[in-house]
ZAMARGU-4260 file (C-alpha; in steps of 0.2 Angstrom, whole numbers, plus 5000, padded with zeros to 4 digits):
<rodrens>
0) 4994/4913/4789 | 5006/4904/4777 | 5005/4888/4787 | 4986/4889/4786 | 4986/4893/4767
5) 4997/4878/4764 | 4987/4866/4774 | 4971/4872/4765 | 4980/4870/4748 | 4982/4851/4753
10) 4964/4849/4759 | 4951/4850/4745 | 4936/4847/4757 | 4933/4847/4776 | 4937/4828/4777
15) 4954/4829/4769 | 4970/4827/4778 | 4987/4835/4774 | 5003/4826/4777 | 5014/4837/4789
20) 5029/4833/4778 | 5020/4839/4762 | 5015/4857/4769 | 5032/4858/4779 | 5041/4855/4763
25) 5031/4869/4754 | 5034/4881/4768 | 5052/4878/4767 | 5052/4880/4748 | 5043/4897/4750
30) 5055/4904/4763 | 5070/4897/4754 | 5065/4907/4738 | 5064/4922/4749 | 5082/4919/4754
35) 5078/4915/4772 | 5091/4905/4782 | 5088/4887/4786 | 5088/4889/4805 | 5076/4903/4804
40) 5064/4894/4792 | 5064/4879/4805 | 5060/4891/4819 | 5046/4900/4810 | 5038/4884/4804
45) 5038/4877/4822 | 5031/4893/4829 | 5018/4895/4816 | 5012/4877/4816 | 5012/4877/4835
50) 5001/4893/4835 | 4989/4885/4822 | 4987/4870/4833 | 4985/4879/4849 | 4972/4890/4842
55) 4962/4875/4837 | 4962/4879/4819 | 4967/4861/4814 | 4967/4844/4821 | 4982/4832/4821
60) 4983/4814/4823 | 4995/4806/4835 | 5010/4805/4832 | 5008/4821/4822 | 5009/4815/4804
65) 4993/4821/4797 | 4983/4838/4799 | 4965/4842/4796 | 4958/4859/4796 | 4945/4859/4810
70) 4928/4857/4802 | 4920/4873/4809 | 4935/4883/4802 | 4936/4875/4785 | 4924/4885/4775
75) 4928/4901/4784 | 4947/4899/4780 | 4944/4894/4762 | 4932/4909/4759 | 4945/4921/4767
80) 4959/4914/4756 | 4949/4916/4741 | 4944/4933/4746 | 4962/4938/4747 | 4966/4930/4730
85) 4978/4917/4737 | 4968/4901/4733 | 4961/4899/4715
</rodrens>
């Protein structure tokens, strides 16, 4: 969920793209603040990002540098994050 939340934070509308390096850095910062070790952070990011992509929740360019939330999921995802109070 954190990966999706970070991608969504970088995408203000359904046509926006997020740079992988940007939300990856944010992911690392959040887990470092929680005192998670670096190797574990890398593994968690790779697992989470792979899951998000395999579920079809986002689209990536090739080579993977930018990510876009799949348009059919953009509104639902943002509504859910707002409902949870995670995105203001």
